C-alpha positions as CSV (number, residue, x, y, z in Angstrom):
1,M,80.3,84.7,61.3
2,I,81.0,86.0,64.8
3,I,82.2,83.5,67.4
4,H,81.4,84.5,70.9
5,V,84.5,83.5,72.7
6,E,83.0,83.7,76.2
7,G,80.1,81.5,75.2
8,L,82.4,79.0,73.6
9,V,84.5,78.9,76.8
10,A,81.3,78.4,78.9
11,I,80.3,75.4,76.7
12,V,83.7,73.8,76.9
13,V,83.8,74.2,80.7
14,F,80.4,72.7,81.2
15,Y,81.0,69.9,78.7
16,L,84.2,69.0,80.4
17,L,82.4,68.9,83.7
18,I,79.7,66.5,82.4
19,L,82.4,64.4,80.7
20,F,84.5,64.2,83.8
21,V,81.6,63.1,86.0
22,G,80.6,60.5,83.4
23,I,84.2,59.0,83.3
24,W,84.5,59.2,87.1
25,A,81.2,57.3,87.5
26,A,82.2,54.7,85.0
27,W,85.6,54.2,86.8
28,K,84.0,54.2,90.3
29,N,81.6,51.4,89.4
30,K,83.6,49.5,86.8
31,H,83.6,46.4,89.1
32,S,79.9,46.7,90.1
33,G,77.9,43.5,89.8
34,E,81.0,41.2,89.5
35,A,80.5,39.8,93.0
36,E,77.0,38.7,92.1
37,G,78.0,37.3,88.8
38,T,76.2,39.9,86.8
39,D,77.0,40.3,83.1
40,R,78.9,43.4,82.0
41,S,76.2,44.1,79.4
42,E,73.5,43.9,82.1
43,T,75.4,46.2,84.4
44,I,75.5,48.8,81.5
45,M,71.7,48.5,81.1
46,V,70.5,48.6,84.7
47,G,73.6,49.2,86.8
48,G,73.9,46.8,89.8
49,R,70.3,47.4,90.7
50,D,71.5,49.4,93.6
51,I,70.6,53.0,92.7
52,G,69.6,54.8,95.9
53,L,67.0,57.5,96.6
54,F,69.3,60.5,96.1
55,V,70.9,59.6,92.7
56,G,67.8,57.7,91.7
57,G,65.5,60.7,92.3
58,F,67.8,62.9,90.2
59,T,68.1,60.5,87.3
60,M,64.4,59.7,87.3
61,T,63.6,63.4,87.1
62,A,66.1,63.8,84.4
63,T,64.2,61.2,82.4
64,W,62.0,64.0,81.2
65,V,63.8,67.2,82.1
66,G,66.2,67.8,79.3
67,G,66.5,70.0,76.2
68,G,63.1,69.3,74.8
69,Y,61.4,69.9,78.2
70,I,62.9,73.2,79.1
71,N,63.1,74.7,75.6
72,G,59.7,73.2,74.6
73,T,57.9,74.5,77.6
74,A,59.3,78.0,77.1
75,E,58.4,77.8,73.4
76,Y,54.7,77.0,74.0
77,V,54.3,79.6,76.8
78,Y,55.8,82.3,74.5
79,S,53.9,81.3,71.3
80,P,50.8,83.4,70.6
81,H,47.5,81.6,70.5
82,R,49.0,78.8,72.6
83,G,50.4,80.0,75.9
84,L,50.6,78.3,79.3
85,A,47.3,76.5,78.7
86,W,48.9,74.5,75.9
87,A,52.2,73.8,77.6
88,Q,50.9,70.5,78.8
89,A,54.3,68.7,79.2
90,P,55.1,69.6,82.8
91,F,51.7,68.4,84.2
92,G,51.3,65.6,81.7
93,Y,54.7,64.0,82.3
94,A,54.5,64.6,86.1
95,L,51.2,62.7,86.1
96,S,52.7,60.0,84.0
97,L,55.4,59.4,86.6
98,V,52.7,59.2,89.3
99,V,50.6,56.7,87.4
100,G,53.7,54.7,86.5
101,G,54.8,54.6,90.1
102,L,51.3,53.6,91.3
103,F,50.6,50.8,88.8
104,F,53.6,49.8,86.7
105,A,56.9,50.2,88.6
106,K,56.2,47.5,91.2
107,P,55.3,44.6,88.9
108,M,58.1,45.4,86.5
109,R,60.8,45.7,89.2
110,S,59.5,42.7,91.3
111,R,59.9,40.3,88.4
112,G,63.5,41.3,87.8
113,Y,63.2,42.3,84.1
114,V,66.2,43.9,82.4
115,T,64.3,45.9,79.7
116,M,60.8,47.0,79.0
117,L,60.4,44.5,76.2
118,D,61.1,41.5,78.5
119,P,57.5,40.8,79.5
120,F,56.3,41.0,75.9
121,Q,58.8,38.4,74.7
122,Q,58.1,36.3,77.8
123,L,54.4,36.1,77.0
124,Y,54.0,36.9,73.3
125,G,57.2,35.5,71.9
126,K,60.4,36.8,70.3
127,R,58.8,37.8,67.0
128,M,56.2,39.9,68.7
129,G,58.9,41.4,70.8
130,G,60.7,42.4,67.6
131,L,57.6,44.1,66.3
132,L,57.0,46.0,69.5
133,F,60.7,47.1,69.4
134,I,60.0,49.2,66.3
135,P,57.7,51.8,67.9
136,A,59.8,51.8,71.0
137,L,62.9,52.5,68.9
138,M,61.1,55.3,67.0
139,G,60.0,56.9,70.3
140,E,63.6,57.0,71.5
141,I,64.9,58.3,68.2
142,F,62.3,61.1,68.2
143,W,63.1,61.9,71.8
144,S,66.8,62.0,71.1
145,A,66.2,64.2,68.1
146,A,64.2,66.7,70.2
147,I,67.1,66.9,72.7
148,L,69.7,67.4,69.9
149,S,67.5,70.0,68.2
150,A,67.2,72.0,71.4
151,L,70.9,71.7,72.1
152,G,71.7,72.8,68.5
153,A,69.4,75.8,68.8
154,T,71.1,76.8,72.1
155,L,74.6,76.4,70.6
156,S,73.7,78.4,67.5
157,V,72.7,81.3,69.8
158,I,75.8,81.2,72.0
159,V,78.5,81.0,69.3
160,D,76.4,82.3,66.4
161,I,77.0,79.3,64.1
162,D,74.7,77.5,61.7
163,I,72.1,75.4,63.6
164,K,72.7,72.3,61.4
165,M,76.4,72.4,62.3
166,S,75.4,72.8,66.0
167,V,73.2,69.7,65.8
168,V,75.9,67.6,64.2
169,I,78.6,68.7,66.7
170,S,76.2,68.2,69.6
171,A,75.3,64.7,68.4
172,L,79.0,63.7,68.0
173,I,79.7,64.8,71.6
174,A,76.6,63.0,73.0
175,I,77.4,59.8,71.1
176,F,81.0,59.8,72.3
177,Y,79.9,60.5,75.8
178,T,77.4,57.6,75.7
179,L,80.3,55.2,75.0
180,V,82.1,56.2,78.1
181,G,79.9,54.3,80.5
182,G,76.5,52.7,81.1
183,L,73.7,53.5,83.4
184,Y,76.0,54.6,86.2
185,S,77.5,57.3,84.1
186,V,74.1,58.4,83.0
187,A,72.7,58.5,86.5
188,Y,75.6,60.5,88.0
189,T,75.7,63.0,85.2
190,D,72.0,63.5,85.7
191,V,72.7,64.9,89.1
192,V,75.0,67.5,87.6
193,Q,72.6,68.1,84.7
194,L,69.7,69.1,87.0
195,F,71.9,71.2,89.2
196,C,73.2,73.1,86.1
197,I,69.7,73.7,84.8
198,F,68.4,74.8,88.2
199,V,71.2,77.2,89.0
200,G,71.8,78.4,85.5
201,L,68.2,79.3,84.8
202,W,67.4,80.7,88.2
203,I,70.4,83.0,88.1
204,S,69.2,84.3,84.7
205,V,65.5,84.8,85.5
206,P,65.8,87.8,87.9
207,F,68.1,89.7,85.4
208,A,65.7,89.1,82.6
209,L,62.6,90.1,84.6
210,T,64.2,93.4,85.6
211,N,65.4,94.3,82.1
212,P,63.9,97.7,81.0
213,A,62.5,96.1,77.8
214,V,60.3,93.7,79.7
215,S,56.8,94.6,80.9
216,D,55.3,93.3,84.1
217,I,54.5,89.6,83.3
218,T,51.5,89.7,85.7
219,V,49.9,92.3,83.4
220,T,50.8,90.5,80.1
221,A,49.3,87.4,81.6
222,V,45.8,88.8,81.2
223,K,46.2,91.8,78.8
224,Q,47.5,92.1,75.3
225,V,50.6,94.3,75.3
226,Y,53.0,93.1,72.6
227,Q,51.1,89.9,71.8
228,S,48.1,87.9,73.2
229,P,48.3,87.0,76.9
230,W,50.9,84.4,77.6
231,T,48.5,82.4,79.9
232,G,46.7,81.3,76.7
233,S,43.3,79.7,76.5
234,V,41.6,76.5,75.2
235,H,38.8,77.3,72.8
236,R,35.6,75.2,72.8
237,D,36.4,73.7,69.4
238,D,39.9,72.5,70.7
239,I,38.8,70.9,73.9
240,W,39.0,67.3,72.5
241,V,42.4,68.0,70.9
242,W,43.7,69.3,74.2
243,L,42.4,66.3,76.1
244,D,43.8,63.9,73.5
245,N,47.2,65.5,73.7
246,F,47.1,65.5,77.5
247,C,46.2,61.8,77.7
248,L,49.0,61.1,75.2
249,L,51.6,62.8,77.5
250,M,50.2,61.3,80.7
251,L,49.8,57.7,79.6
252,G,52.2,57.7,76.7
253,G,54.9,58.8,79.0
254,I,54.9,55.5,80.8
255,P,55.9,52.7,78.4
256,W,59.4,54.0,77.7
257,Q,62.6,52.1,78.2
258,V,64.3,55.3,79.4
259,Y,61.8,55.3,82.3
260,F,61.9,51.6,83.1
261,Q,65.6,51.6,82.9
262,R,65.5,53.7,86.1
263,V,62.7,51.6,87.6
264,L,64.6,48.3,87.0
265,S,67.8,49.8,88.4
266,A,66.2,50.7,91.7
267,S,67.3,48.7,94.7
268,S,63.8,47.5,95.3
269,A,60.3,47.6,93.9
270,T,59.2,50.0,96.7
271,Y,62.1,52.3,96.0
272,A,61.1,52.3,92.3
273,Q,57.7,53.6,93.3
274,V,59.2,56.3,95.6
275,L,61.6,57.4,92.8
276,S,58.7,57.9,90.5
277,F,56.8,60.1,92.9
278,L,60.0,62.2,93.7
279,A,60.5,62.6,90.0
280,A,57.0,63.8,89.4
281,F,57.6,66.6,92.0
282,G,61.0,67.3,90.4
283,C,59.4,67.7,86.9
284,L,57.0,70.4,88.1
285,T,59.7,72.2,90.0
286,M,62.1,72.3,87.0
287,A,59.4,73.6,84.7
288,V,59.0,76.9,86.7
289,P,62.0,78.8,85.3
290,S,61.1,77.7,81.7
291,V,57.5,79.0,82.2
292,L,58.8,82.3,83.5
293,I,61.3,82.7,80.6
294,G,58.5,82.0,78.1
295,A,56.4,84.7,79.8
296,I,59.3,87.1,79.7
297,G,59.7,86.5,76.0
298,A,56.0,87.3,75.5
299,S,56.3,90.5,77.6
300,T,59.4,92.0,75.8
301,D,59.5,95.0,73.5
302,W,62.2,93.4,71.2
303,N,62.8,96.8,69.6
304,Q,64.6,97.9,72.7
305,T,66.9,94.9,72.7
306,S,70.0,93.9,70.7
307,Y,67.8,91.2,69.0
308,G,66.1,93.7,66.7
309,P,62.6,95.1,66.0
310,V,61.2,91.8,64.6
311,P,60.0,89.5,67.5
312,P,61.3,85.9,67.5
313,K,57.9,84.5,66.7
314,E,57.9,86.4,63.4
315,N,61.4,85.2,62.6
316,D,60.3,81.5,63.0
317,Q,62.4,81.3,66.1
318,A,59.8,80.7,68.7
319,D,61.4,77.3,69.5
320,M,64.6,79.2,70.5
321,I,63.0,81.7,72.8
322,L,64.8,80.4,75.9
323,P,68.4,81.0,74.6
324,I,67.3,84.2,72.9
325,V,65.9,85.6,76.2
326,L,69.1,84.6,78.0
327,Q,71.3,86.1,75.3
328,N,69.5,89.4,74.9
329,L,68.0,90.3,78.2
330,C,70.7,89.2,80.6
331,P,74.3,90.6,81.2
332,P,76.9,88.6,79.2
333,F,78.4,86.7,82.1
334,V,75.0,85.7,83.3
335,S,73.7,84.6,79.9
336,F,76.8,82.7,79.1
337,F,76.6,80.8,82.4
338,G,73.0,80.0,81.9
339,L,73.3,79.0,78.3
340,G,76.5,76.9,79.0
341,A,74.8,75.2,81.8
342,V,71.7,74.4,79.7
343,S,73.9,73.1,76.9
344,A,75.8,70.7,79.1
345,A,72.6,69.6,80.8
346,V,70.7,68.7,77.7
347,M,73.7,66.9,76.2
348,S,73.7,64.5,79.2
349,S,70.0,63.7,78.4
350,A,70.8,62.5,74.9
351,D,73.0,59.6,76.1
352,S,70.2,58.2,78.2
353,S,67.8,57.9,75.3
354,I,70.4,56.4,72.9
355,L,71.5,54.0,75.6
356,S,67.9,52.8,76.1
357,A,67.4,52.1,72.4
358,S,70.7,50.2,72.1
359,S,69.9,48.2,75.3
360,M,66.6,47.0,73.8
361,F,68.2,46.1,70.5
362,A,71.2,44.3,72.1
363,R,69.2,42.2,74.5
364,N,65.7,41.7,73.1
365,I,66.5,41.6,69.4
366,Y,70.1,40.5,69.0
367,Q,70.5,38.2,72.0
368,L,67.0,36.8,72.7
369,A,65.8,36.6,69.1
370,F,68.9,35.8,67.1
371,R,72.0,35.0,69.1
372,Q,70.9,33.3,72.3
373,S,74.4,31.9,72.8
374,A,76.0,35.3,72.3
375,S,78.8,36.1,74.8
376,D,78.7,39.0,77.1
377,R,81.5,40.7,75.3
378,E,79.7,40.3,72.0
379,I,76.5,41.9,73.4
380,V,78.6,44.9,74.7
381,W,80.1,45.5,71.3
382,V,76.6,45.3,69.7
383,M,75.5,48.0,72.1
384,R,78.4,50.2,71.1
385,I,77.7,49.8,67.4
386,T,74.0,50.5,67.8
387,I,74.8,53.6,69.8
388,F,76.5,55.1,66.7
389,V,73.6,54.0,64.4
390,F,70.8,55.3,66.6
391,G,72.6,58.5,67.4
392,G,73.0,59.1,63.6
393,L,69.2,58.5,63.1
394,A,68.4,60.9,65.8
395,T,70.7,63.5,64.2
396,V,68.9,63.2,60.9
397,M,65.5,63.6,62.5
398,A,66.8,66.7,64.4
399,L,67.9,68.3,61.1
400,L,64.7,67.5,59.2
401,T,62.1,68.6,61.7
402,G,61.1,72.1,62.8
403,T,59.6,72.7,66.3
404,V,61.1,71.0,69.3
405,Y,57.6,70.5,70.8
406,G,56.3,68.9,67.6
407,L,59.1,66.4,67.9
408,W,58.1,65.8,71.5
409,Y,54.5,65.0,70.7
410,L,55.6,62.7,67.8
411,S,57.9,60.8,70.1
412,S,54.9,59.8,72.3
413,D,52.4,59.0,69.6
414,L,53.3,55.5,68.5
415,V,54.4,54.6,72.0
416,Y,51.1,55.7,73.4
417,V,48.9,54.1,70.7
418,I,50.8,50.8,70.3
419,I,53.0,50.0,73.3
420,F,50.9,51.3,76.2
421,P,47.8,49.1,75.6
422,Q,50.1,46.1,75.1
423,L,51.9,46.8,78.4
424,L,48.5,47.2,80.1
425,S,47.5,43.8,78.7
426,V,50.7,41.9,79.4
427,L,50.8,43.1,83.1
428,F,47.2,43.2,84.2
429,V,45.0,41.2,81.8
430,K,45.2,37.4,82.1
431,G,44.6,35.4,79.0
432,T,46.0,37.7,76.3
433,N,48.1,36.0,73.7
434,T,50.1,36.6,70.6
435,Y,47.0,36.6,68.3
436,G,45.5,39.4,70.3
437,S,48.8,41.3,70.4
438,V,49.1,41.2,66.6
439,A,45.6,42.4,66.2
440,A,46.1,45.2,68.7
441,Y,49.3,46.2,66.9
442,I,47.6,46.5,63.5
443,F,44.5,48.3,64.9
444,G,46.7,50.9,66.7
445,L,49.0,51.5,63.8
446,V,46.3,51.8,61.1
447,L,44.1,54.1,63.1
448,R,47.0,56.4,64.1
449,I,48.7,56.6,60.7
450,G,45.3,57.0,59.1
451,G,44.9,60.3,60.9
452,G,47.9,61.7,59.2
453,E,50.8,63.7,60.6
454,P,51.5,67.3,59.4
455,Y,55.0,67.4,60.8
456,L,56.0,64.4,58.6
457,Q,53.9,65.6,55.6
458,L,51.8,62.5,56.0
459,P,48.3,63.0,54.6
460,P,45.4,61.3,56.3
461,F,43.4,58.5,54.7
462,I,41.0,58.3,57.6
463,Y,39.0,61.5,58.1
464,Y,37.7,61.5,61.7
465,P,34.6,63.5,62.7
466,G,35.2,67.3,63.0
467,W,38.2,67.4,60.7
468,D,39.1,70.8,59.1
469,T,41.4,72.3,56.6
470,E,43.8,75.1,57.6
471,T,46.5,77.1,55.8
472,K,49.8,76.9,57.5
473,K,53.4,78.0,56.8
474,H,55.7,75.0,56.3
475,H,58.3,74.9,59.0
476,I,61.2,74.1,56.7
477,T,60.4,75.5,53.2
478,G,58.5,78.5,54.5
479,E,55.8,78.0,51.8
480,M,52.1,78.3,52.6
481,E,50.2,75.0,52.4
482,E,46.9,73.5,53.3
483,V,46.9,70.8,56.0
484,I,44.2,68.6,57.4
485,V,43.6,69.2,61.1
486,Q,42.0,66.4,63.0
487,K,40.0,67.8,65.9
488,F,38.7,64.3,67.0
489,P,40.7,62.6,69.8
490,F,41.8,59.9,67.4
491,K,45.0,59.1,69.2
492,T,43.2,58.1,72.4
493,V,40.5,56.3,70.4
494,S,43.3,54.4,68.6
495,M,44.9,53.4,71.9
496,L,41.5,52.2,73.3
497,A,40.8,50.2,70.1
498,S,44.2,48.6,70.3
499,F,43.6,47.5,73.9
500,L,40.1,46.2,73.3
501,G,41.4,44.4,70.1
502,N,44.1,42.7,72.1
503,V,41.6,41.4,74.7
504,A,38.9,40.4,72.2
505,F,41.1,38.6,69.7
506,S,43.1,36.9,72.5
507,Y,39.9,35.3,74.0
508,L,38.5,34.6,70.6
509,A,41.6,32.7,69.5
510,K,41.6,30.9,72.9
511,Y,38.0,29.8,72.5
512,L,38.3,28.7,68.9
513,F,41.4,26.5,69.5
514,E,40.4,25.1,72.9
515,S,36.8,24.3,71.9
516,G,38.0,22.5,68.7
517,K,36.3,25.0,66.4
518,L,39.7,25.4,64.8
519,S,42.2,22.6,64.4
520,H,45.3,22.7,66.6
521,K,47.5,22.6,63.5
522,Y,46.3,26.2,62.6
523,D,47.8,27.6,65.8
524,F,50.8,28.8,63.8
525,L,51.9,31.3,66.4
526,D,52.0,28.6,69.1
527,A,50.1,30.9,71.4
528,V,47.2,28.8,72.6
529,V,47.5,25.0,72.1
530,S,51.3,24.8,71.7
531,K,51.9,27.5,74.3
532,H,55.0,25.7,75.6
533,S,56.9,25.7,72.4
534,G,60.3,27.3,71.9
535,E,58.8,30.4,70.4
536,I,56.9,31.5,73.5
537,L,59.2,31.8,76.4
538,D,56.9,30.3,79.0
539,K,59.5,27.6,79.9
540,T,61.7,30.3,81.1
541,T,59.3,32.7,82.7
542,L,59.6,34.1,86.2
543,V,56.0,33.1,86.8
544,T,55.4,29.9,88.8
545,R,52.5,28.4,90.8
546,G,49.5,30.3,89.5
547,N,51.3,33.5,88.5
548,N,52.4,34.2,92.1
549,I,55.8,35.9,92.4
550,G,57.6,34.9,95.5
551,L,59.8,37.9,96.0
552,S,59.9,40.4,98.9
553,E,59.2,43.8,97.5
554,M,61.9,45.3,99.7
555,A,64.5,42.7,98.8
556,S,67.0,43.7,96.2
557,I,67.5,41.3,93.2
558,K,70.9,39.8,92.6
559,P,70.6,38.5,89.0
560,R,72.7,35.5,88.0
561,L,74.9,35.2,85.0
562,S,72.5,35.0,82.0
563,V,74.2,33.0,79.2
564,T,71.3,31.1,77.7
565,L,67.9,32.2,76.7
566,A,66.4,30.4,79.7
567,A,68.6,32.2,82.1
568,A,67.6,35.5,80.7
569,F,64.2,35.1,82.4
570,A,64.5,32.3,84.9
571,R,66.1,34.0,87.9
572,R,66.2,31.6,90.8
573,D,66.4,34.4,93.3
574,T,62.9,35.6,92.2
575,L,61.3,32.2,93.0
576,P,60.1,31.0,96.4
577,A,62.7,29.3,98.5
578,E,60.7,26.0,98.5
579,T,60.6,26.0,94.7
580,V,64.4,26.3,94.5
581,E,64.8,23.5,97.0
582,E,62.4,21.3,95.0
583,E,64.3,22.0,91.8
584,E,67.7,21.2,93.4
585,E,66.3,17.9,94.7
586,S,64.8,16.9,91.3
587,S,67.9,18.0,89.3
588,P,70.9,15.8,89.9
589,G,73.2,18.2,88.1
590,S,71.9,21.4,89.8
591,S,74.5,21.5,92.5
592,H,77.3,21.1,90.0
593,H,75.8,23.9,87.9
594,D,75.6,26.2,90.9
595,E,79.2,25.7,91.7
596,E,80.1,26.7,88.2
């Protein structure tokens, strides 16, 4: 085993840079939120809700631009029979940020939520919030695994060590870094992350393009030289699959805690929208060098390089085309700078996803569902423990799964099919309740799982129209096997069925109970007749006076100390001023409570 000392030095330097920035950000903002009485745990989750345009724009862009994004985009552009036409992530996720900014950022930020699951628990109850946590957690774990897999692949190229060892080492570093600080550390390291990616890759691209082994990429874009054209094409039989995957990326990219963590940390609802639009532009910009590197890989005569006569695609290394191009087509000092920068950058993306998962568990599962009287210190320790647990799960996924882009698609599947229609319902459809939410959950889960999943060796039990059998090489064992390929857009159909099921069953339950067709005693979820029970959090909602939110969109929210379950949602600063005055007049002990 040959250790490339220069590459190792580059990694250490960039890792120390990220670590230093993270520690500095945590120290700089260690007292943030104390003046407003904000919990330490809440500060870790959403900062002081004072993220500005500069840092906010960078950290929102870095929500998607990480290891999976840059490595995965280059992988698909390089892979024969796919090409640029199938590299949908840059456009799909950019549009997801636009749609999120137009329709979802404002209502979520205006109501002062702390996590994405807050509106679900507010309307559907803590048990339903727990169920919705499962696909949200799986999405974050898959996403973290994609980041770690990409980082492990990059490290294995730089220092020539086993990829599994690289993943484990990378995971340990990312987990340790996540413990340093909360959202402030994540946000500030994201600035360094994007700078490293931009500079590192753009320095490398000119050297790779001018390498003698590389043909003109404008020629290989339309003609077959060493492989099929890197622009790719979408065959008529695959149009529905292409559209299904594109909708998955565009709409499935919205209901993520890692996205709403940035939205909810913005200084105002309007700022949250602006940050989303800036990030959409940033995503497209940051994808350009990855597309060029994928095109360079497809235009290279590998027999003229130090890599060897067998192209990466035939060595099952298409997912590592970006570090391979930098390593073999650039001068050593350039490749080490580029690879080191990419390594440090993708490492700083892992902490964001793991922090998101631990935030949802600590607040929505541990605090609101089980320990409503938990102290702030206790919640912080729960977050620290779950960071280790979720980081370990992501590491296992990264070791057991093959392609980075496959992990990427998987990470959006359950989020798209289950959580997106629920988020649509809870924010924009009046009258939905827990019965509809349960039905929607079951519909989405059964229809999606029923379609099977080749990456997880999960055979289908629902054969949608147009299904076919193909012989493929297994990404781990290398053996040839027959897999069922679904060419029907069943993911989007599952999402639509979930949404319609929520609306239909909600109104059906409402009609049956309110008309007396069913006795009130059968309202076992307390969602219609007994809507104001302790299970549904309507007593503690932000919504008053006909669902009107009395909050200036430009005003920043200063959340109060949330000790009880009621305080978790009832923020007096989000209510109209006259409402607060009425409450103070009607509550003899209110003034004493405020002084405390």
